[in-house]
N, C-alpha and C positions, 0 to 999 in steps of 0.2 A: 475452461481450458484457455490459457494465455499463450500467445505466440510472441517470440522474441527473435530479433536478428542479432547474431553474435559473430565475431570474427575469431577464428581459430587458425593459428599459423598464417594469418593474412588472407584466409579464404572466408567469405561470408556464408553463414548457414542459417537456416530457419529452425528454431528449436521450439517445440511446444512443451508446456509445463502444466501439469494438472495436480492440484493439491487434494489429497484424500486423507483427511484426519491426521495431518502431520507427516504423511509419507508423500513424496513427490514422484510423479511419473513423468520422466523426461524422455521425449522422443526426438531423435536426431538421425537423419538419413535412414529412416525405415526401422530403426532399432529403438526399443523402449527400455529405459533403465529405471529401477525403483531406487529412491534414495530416502533414507530416514532423515527428515529435515532437522530433527532435534529441537523443534520449536513447538511451543504450545500457542494457543490463540493470543495470549497476552505478550508474546514475543514476535509478533508479525511486524510488518512495516509500519504498523500503527498500534496504538493502545488507547482504549477508551477509559478516561478517568471521570468517574461520576462522583468523586468526593465533593461534598458540600453542595450538590445540586439535587434538584428534584428527580424522581424516577424517570428514566427515559430521556435524560439529557446529559451532556458532558462535553469535555474537551477531548478531541482526538489528538493524541500526542505521538511524536516520533519515537519508535522503539529502537531506532539505530540512527547514527549520524549520516548526513548526506546533504544533497543539494536539491532544491525544488526545481523540477524540470518543467512541470506544467500544472496549472490549476484548472480543473474542468467544471467547477461549479461557481455560482455567485451567491453573495449574501442574500438571504430571503428565499432562495430556491428550495423547493421541496425535493427530498431525496428518499429513496427506498433502500433498505438494507441490501448491500451488494453493489450499489451504484458507484461508479468510479468518481472519486473526489479529486485526487491529484496524483501526480507521479513524482516519486522521490528516487533520485539516483544515489545508490550507495555501492561502493566497491565495484564500480563500472557496470552495475546492473540496475535496470529500471524496475522499481517496485511500485505497483499500482496500489494506492491507498483507497480502500473501498469503504462505504458507509457501514458502520457496525450495527446500525439501527435505522428505522424509519424516522424521519423528522424534517426539520427545516434548518438550513444553514443560518446560524445566528451571527457568526463573526468569523472571518478569515484572518488568521494572525500572521500569515507569511505571504510572500510574493515570489514570482518566478525568479530563479537564480539565487534565492536566499540560501545560506548555509544554515543547517539546523543540527542541533546536538540531540542525543538521546534524551527523551523526556520533554523536549520543547513542544509547546502547544502549536498545532498546525491549524485547527479550526474548531469552532464550537457548533454543536448540533443541539437543537431544542425540540 
């Protein structure tokens, strides 16, 4: 479950979001809403491209345009599937990009505040 701070009509709220197989459960002020995200795993805030690489490695690519807000890993760092890699801000929402597989960060292709387009390589995992 992820928690976000959002402003609605100038008032700050804490919203929790839980992704359950493409359906989002959004909790706000004690009420829970279910939303069909309309996304499959390849349309998340990242996409893993393994074209032309060995099994278990590839480039994590942006699935939507945005700005790199933070980078939470370093080259050479070991990561486990689900570890936070970086945060991409798109449409005023922070999207945490998580490791799609276990591996080692081979190369980081972006830096903080970079603007990225859909399909741009963010980093490589081997």
